[in-house]
VOPAGU-2260 file (C-alpha; in pm, 1 decimal, decimal comma):
REM VOPAGU-2260
SITE   aa  ch    i         X         Y         Z
SITE  MET   A    0   10904,6   11946,4   11938,1
SITE  SER   A    1   11153,4   12217,5   11850,2
SITE  GLY   A    2   11487,9   12280,2   11684,6
SITE  ALA   A    3   11613,8   12270,3   11328,0
SITE  GLY   A    4   11523,7   11904,0   11278,7
SITE  GLY   A    5   11164,0   11959,0   11389,5
SITE  ARG   A    6   11122,7   12268,3   11175,8
SITE  GLY   A    7   11258,5   12074,1   10878,4
SITE  ARG   A    8   10994,4   11807,2   10928,1
SITE  VAL   A    9   10720,1   12072,0   10930,8
SITE  ALA   A   10   10856,5   12225,5   10610,7
SITE  ALA   A   11   10867,6   11886,2   10443,1
SITE  GLY   A   12   10533,9   11753,6   10560,4
SITE  ALA   A   13   10313,8   12059,6   10534,8
SITE  LEU   A   14   10466,3   12232,9   10236,1
SITE  ALA   A   15   10430,4   11924,8   10020,7
SITE  LEU   A   16   10055,3   11992,8   10053,1
SITE  MET   A   17   10058,0   12364,3   10119,0
SITE  LEU   A   18   10262,3   12484,2    9826,1
SITE  SER   A   19   10020,4   12367,5    9572,0
SITE  LEU   A   20    9963,3   12740,4    9628,8
SITE  SER   A   21    9784,2   12767,1    9295,4
SITE  ALA   A   22    9893,1   12966,7    8992,1
SITE  TRP   A   23    9647,5   13242,1    9079,3
SITE  ALA   A   24    9840,0   13311,7    9399,8
SITE  GLN   A   25   10155,5   13397,8    9208,4
SITE  ALA   A   26    9960,2   13617,3    8965,6
SITE  PRO   A   27    9687,0   13741,2    9196,9
SITE  ASP   A   28    9537,8   13994,8    8956,9
SITE  ALA   A   29    9417,2   13716,7    8725,5
SITE  GLY   A   30    9061,7   13614,9    8812,0
SITE  VAL   A   31    9071,0   13781,5    9154,5
SITE  PRO   A   32    8799,9   14039,1    9226,5
SITE  ASP   A   33    8914,7   14399,4    9279,1
SITE  ALA   A   34    8977,5   14445,4    9650,7
SITE  GLY   A   35    8884,2   14813,3    9628,8
SITE  ALA   A   36    9083,8   15125,3    9687,6
SITE  GLN   A   37    9136,7   15061,7   10057,6
SITE  ALA   A   38    9282,4   14734,1   10175,8
SITE  ALA   A   39    9121,1   14555,7   10468,4
SITE  PRO   A   40    9322,1   14518,9   10791,9
SITE  ARG   A   41    9582,7   14243,8   10780,1
SITE  PHE   A   42    9424,0   13902,9   10834,2
SITE  ALA   A   43    9454,3   13745,3   11180,7
SITE  TRP   A   44    9411,0   13369,4   11231,3
SITE  PRO   A   45    9098,8   13275,9   11433,2
SITE  GLN   A   46    9126,2   13193,2   11802,3
SITE  LEU   A   47    9127,4   12817,9   11866,8
SITE  GLN   A   48    9147,1   12581,6   12163,2
SITE  VAL   A   49    9518,8   12509,8   12146,8
SITE  ILE   A   50    9643,1   12194,5   12317,6
SITE  ALA   A   51   10008,1   12243,1   12224,0
SITE  HIS   A   52   10232,2   12426,5   11982,5
SITE  VAL   A   53   10372,3   12138,2   11778,8
SITE  GLU   A   54   10645,1   12351,1   11624,1
SITE  SER   A   55   10790,4   12693,0   11689,4
SITE  SER   A   56   10727,0   12957,8   11425,8
SITE  ASP   A   57   10966,3   12946,2   11135,8
SITE  ILE   A   58   11036,3   13121,7   10808,0
SITE  VAL   A   59   11116,4   12892,6   10516,1
SITE  GLU   A   60   11171,0   12965,7   10149,6
SITE  ALA   A   61   10962,9   12760,4    9908,3
SITE  GLY   A   62   11004,6   12807,2    9535,9
SITE  GLY   A   63   11164,0   13145,6    9604,9
SITE  ILE   A   64   10866,5   13257,6    9818,0
SITE  PRO   A   65   10918,0   13333,1   10190,6
SITE  VAL   A   66   10664,7   13142,7   10400,4
SITE  ALA   A   67   10591,5   13196,0   10770,2
SITE  LEU   A   68   10498,8   12849,9   10896,2
SITE  ARG   A   69   10383,5   12712,1   11229,2
SITE  ALA   A   70   10196,9   12408,1   11356,6
SITE  VAL   A   71    9955,0   12369,7   11646,6
SITE  HIS   A   72    9749,5   12087,7   11796,2
SITE  VAL   A   73    9391,0   12198,5   11868,6
SITE  LYS   A   74    9082,9   12046,6   12031,4
SITE  GLU   A   75    8843,7   12121,5   11745,6
SITE  ASN   A   76    8728,8   11853,3   11499,6
SITE  ILE   A   77    8844,0   11884,2   11138,1
SITE  ARG   A   78    8486,5   11900,6   11004,8
SITE  ASP   A   79    8414,5   12208,2   11216,2
SITE  LEU   A   80    8750,0   12364,5   11129,8
SITE  VAL   A   81    8696,2   12357,2   10751,3
SITE  GLN   A   82    8392,1   12583,7   10785,5
SITE  ARG   A   83    8554,7   12786,8   11063,6
SITE  PHE   A   84    8852,4   12880,9   10846,6
SITE  ALA   A   85    8639,6   12939,7   10536,3
SITE  ASP   A   86    8428,3   13187,1   10734,8
SITE  ALA   A   87    8736,7   13351,4   10888,9
SITE  PHE   A   88    8896,6   13401,1   10547,3
SITE  ARG   A   89    8583,1   13559,8   10402,3
SITE  ASP   A   90    8516,3   13772,5   10711,8
SITE  GLY   A   91    8877,1   13891,4   10693,0
SITE  GLY   A   92    8823,8   14029,6   10343,0
SITE  LEU   A   93    9033,6   13763,9   10167,5
SITE  TYR   A   94    8962,4   13614,2    9825,8
SITE  VAL   A   95    8862,4   13247,7    9863,8
SITE  PRO   A   96    8867,2   13047,8    9536,5
SITE  PRO   A   97    8541,3   12862,7    9474,3
SITE  GLY   A   98    8451,8   12503,3    9410,5
SITE  LYS   A   99    8687,7   12210,7    9383,9
SITE  GLU   A  100    8998,7   12421,2    9451,1
SITE  GLN   A  101    8910,0   12421,3    9819,2
SITE  ALA   A  102    8902,3   12169,4   10105,1
SITE  GLN   A  103    9052,6   11893,3    9892,2
SITE  TYR   A  104    9151,3   11588,9   10095,3
SITE  ALA   A  105    9486,0   11409,3   10062,2
SITE  ASN   A  106    9608,1   11148,7   10308,3
SITE  ASN   A  107    9310,9   11237,4   10533,4
SITE  ALA   A  108    9415,1   11604,4   10539,4
SITE  ALA   A  109    9213,8   11905,2   10423,5
SITE  MET   A  110    9368,6   12219,5   10278,6
SITE  LEU   A  111    9210,5   12563,0   10248,6
SITE  THR   A  112    9375,9   12864,5   10084,8
SITE  ALA   A  113    9283,7   13232,6   10056,0
SITE  LEU   A  114    9452,2   13542,6    9917,7
SITE  ASP   A  115    9499,5   13902,5   10026,0
SITE  PRO   A  116    9520,7   14053,9    9673,6
SITE  LYS   A  117    9647,2   14393,9    9790,6
SITE  ARG   A  118    9935,6   14262,0    9999,0
SITE  ARG   A  119    9990,2   13954,5    9776,4
SITE  ILE   A  120    9992,7   13724,7   10077,3
SITE  THR   A  121    9849,9   13372,8   10051,2
SITE  TYR   A  122    9711,1   13218,1   10369,6
SITE  THR   A  123    9691,8   12838,9   10376,8
SITE  VAL   A  124    9580,9   12600,4   10649,4
SITE  VAL   A  125    9643,6   12226,1   10632,3
SITE  MET   A  126    9423,2   12029,4   10872,2
SITE  MET   A  127    9527,3   11679,0   10975,6
SITE  PRO   A  128    9276,8   11481,9   11191,1
SITE  GLN   A  129    9401,4   11283,2   11489,1
SITE  PRO   A  130    9253,6   10953,0   11617,5
SITE  ASP   A  131    9109,6   11122,4   11929,1
SITE  GLY   A  132    8906,5   11372,8   11725,7
SITE  THR   A  133    9148,9   11660,1   11769,1
SITE  THR   A  134    9335,0   11820,5   11477,9
SITE  THR   A  135    9689,9   11921,2   11394,3
SITE  LEU   A  136    9700,7   12246,5   11198,4
SITE  TYR   A  137    9978,6   12378,9   10976,4
SITE  LEU   A  138    9933,3   12752,5   10924,9
SITE  GLY   A  139   10125,1   12920,2   10644,1
SITE  GLU   A  140   10156,0   13277,7   10518,9
SITE  ALA   A  141   10331,7   13302,8   10181,5
SITE  ASN   A  142   10443,7   13653,1   10082,2
SITE  HIS   A  143   10443,4   13657,6    9701,4
SITE  ALA   A  144   10537,4   14026,2    9696,2
SITE  LEU   A  145   10882,9   13924,6    9822,0
SITE  ALA   A  146   10927,7   13629,7    9584,6
SITE  ARG   A  147   11255,7   13581,5    9403,8
SITE  PRO   A  148   11348,1   13335,1    9128,7
SITE  PRO   A  149   11426,4   12992,9    9280,6
SITE  GLU   A  150   11777,6   12862,6    9220,3
SITE  ALA   A  151   11845,4   12511,1    9097,3
SITE  ALA   A  152   12220,4   12542,0    9151,6
SITE  GLY   A  153   12349,7   12353,2    9451,7
SITE  ASP   A  154   12071,7   12093,6    9477,4
SITE  PHE   A  155   12166,9   11835,7    9738,5
SITE  ALA   A  156   12055,8   11546,9    9512,7
SITE  PRO   A  157   12012,2   11499,8    9136,9
SITE  LEU   A  158   11673,5   11501,6    8967,3
SITE  PRO   A  159   11567,8   11212,9    8741,3
SITE  PRO   A  160   11513,8   11290,3    8372,7
SITE  ARG   A  161   11165,0   11437,0    8304,6
SITE  ALA   A  162   11119,0   11553,3    8664,4
SITE  ASN   A  163   10857,0   11827,6    8665,0
SITE  GLY   A  164   10682,8   12063,3    8906,6
SITE  VAL   A  165   11002,6   12094,5    9111,2
SITE  LEU   A  166   10966,7   12278,6    9443,0
SITE  ARG   A  167   11268,1   12372,6    9656,5
SITE  VAL   A  168   11217,7   12449,9   10025,3
SITE  ASN   A  169   11498,2   12588,0   10241,4
SITE  ALA   A  170   11476,4   12607,0   10620,4
SITE  GLU   A  171   11729,1   12627,8   10901,1
SITE  GLY   A  172   11920,0   12300,3   10903,9
SITE  SER   A  173   11711,4   12134,5   10632,7
SITE  ARG   A  174   11634,2   12148,3   10261,3
SITE  THR   A  175   11355,0   11977,6   10068,4
SITE  LEU   A  176   11302,4   11885,2    9703,9
SITE  THR   A  177   10956,6   11779,6    9583,9
SITE  PHE   A  178   10862,0   11695,2    9226,4
SITE  GLU   A  179   10671,8   11456,4    9001,8
SITE  VAL   A  180   10824,7   11218,2    8749,8
SITE  PRO   A  181   10676,0   10959,4    8507,7
SITE  LEU   A  182   10849,9   10660,9    8670,3
SITE  THR   A  183   10742,7   10362,7    8877,7
SITE  GLY   A  184   10832,5   10333,7    9243,8
SITE  GLN   A  185   11100,5   10076,2    9162,1
SITE  GLU   A  186   11251,8   10305,3    8899,4
SITE  VAL   A  187   11263,3   10601,0    9141,5
SITE  GLN   A  188   11424,6   10383,7    9406,9
SITE  ALA   A  189   11679,8   10240,7    9164,0
SITE  PHE   A  190   11771,8   10587,5    9035,0
SITE  TYR   A  191   11842,1   10720,4    9382,9
SITE  ASP   A  192   12012,6   10407,4    9513,8
SITE  ASP   A  193   12263,7   10447,4    9231,4
SITE  ALA   A  194   12295,4   10828,4    9231,3
SITE  LEU   A  195   12325,0   10864,7    9608,3
SITE  ALA   A  196   12577,8   10581,1    9641,1
SITE  LYS   A  197   12798,4   10757,3    9383,8
SITE  ALA   A  198   12770,5   11077,1    9593,1
SITE  GLY   A  199   12888,9   10902,6    9909,1
SITE  TRP   A  200   12554,5   10835,2   10077,5
SITE  LYS   A  201   12502,0   10503,6   10259,8
SITE  ARG   A  202   12163,9   10331,7   10289,6
SITE  GLY   A  203   12031,7   10304,6   10643,2
SITE  ASP   A  204   11834,8   10027,2   10808,5
SITE  GLU   A  205   11512,8   10223,0   10757,6
SITE  ALA   A  206   11363,4   10227,8   10408,5
SITE  GLY   A  207   11434,9   10550,5   10222,8
SITE  LEU   A  208   11695,0   10672,3   10472,4
SITE  TYR   A  209   12052,4   10754,9   10366,7
SITE  SER   A  210   12337,7   10905,8   10563,6
SITE  ARG   A  211   12688,2   11042,2   10538,1
SITE  PRO   A  212   12902,6   11231,4   10791,8
SITE  GLY   A  213   12712,6   11532,7   10921,4
SITE  ALA   A  214   12390,7   11476,1   10725,3
SITE  GLU   A  215   12101,6   11243,6   10652,1
SITE  LEU   A  216   11868,2   11223,5   10355,5
SITE  ARG   A  217   11517,9   11078,4   10345,6
SITE  LEU   A  218   11340,7   10968,4   10026,1
SITE  THR   A  219   10965,9   10908,7   10002,4
SITE  HIS   A  220   10746,4   10865,2    9695,0
SITE  GLN   A  221   10388,7   10772,3    9614,6
SITE  PRO   A  222   10166,5   10730,0    9306,8
SITE  GLY   A  223   10021,4   11044,5    9152,1
SITE  LYS   A  224    9785,9   11122,9    8866,3
SITE  GLY   A  225    9846,3   11051,9    8500,0
SITE  GLY   A  226   10125,5   10800,1    8552,4
SITE  GLN   A  227   10329,6   11046,8    8756,9
SITE  ARG   A  228   10493,9   10965,8    9088,1
SITE  GLY   A  229   10524,8   11225,1    9363,1
SITE  VAL   A  230   10873,2   11233,8    9516,7
SITE  VAL   A  231   10993,4   11411,2    9832,0
SITE  LEU   A  232   11361,8   11434,8    9929,7
SITE  ILE   A  233   11453,6   11582,7   10268,6
SITE  TYR   A  234   11812,6   11676,0   10355,4
SITE  GLN   A  235   11894,6   11747,5   10720,0
SITE  GLN   A  236   12213,7   11838,9   10896,6
SITE  ARG   A  237   12298,1   11639,8   11205,2
SITE  ALA   A  238   12565,2   11632,0   11470,5
SITE  ARG   A  239   12878,5   11448,6   11371,4
């Protein structure tokens, strides 16, 4: 899979998990052990048995942070990979947060994050098991040293009142909005059915899909914690 549409799907799918990049990543001096006077060599991802490159490498911007993102399909089992990446992060001189912050499962995926405190680069791997025992990996490198304030101006869709934790991801040919809001699924759907219709979007045959000339928009949402609902909106350009 390649092209702007494919890269947009990687940005939407992986970054929704990946860019829970923890507050400590954006302020890496807080609670992170001193890395010493001399920084370790730049981290290199471990060698794996690659079946296919699911996506070409891409640079996206998430919350004002540039992220190098790629996806690969590998032969290894997810249970082996969790320990493999934990060891690789530690052996590479990265700071690996302890305890419950690591290897948390969501939708059958595991996520592991580590930080290079000198370079202010966060390395995150999202591991998604496949039915045949293989694993799809999303590998991300977020450079917090190059972060800039995210801009809300020009959002491709409105946000409901009380939306919180908003994350904006920009990639070639696609843009993504993710957030949480204290609404039910029916209330989220009703808000966007009304707001998008007023903006000229037409509902498609597929649930959550809207289109207008030159673009399509996909809406997904699921229950979260504390009465919140997690919402993902993906805007993609398409041929007219």
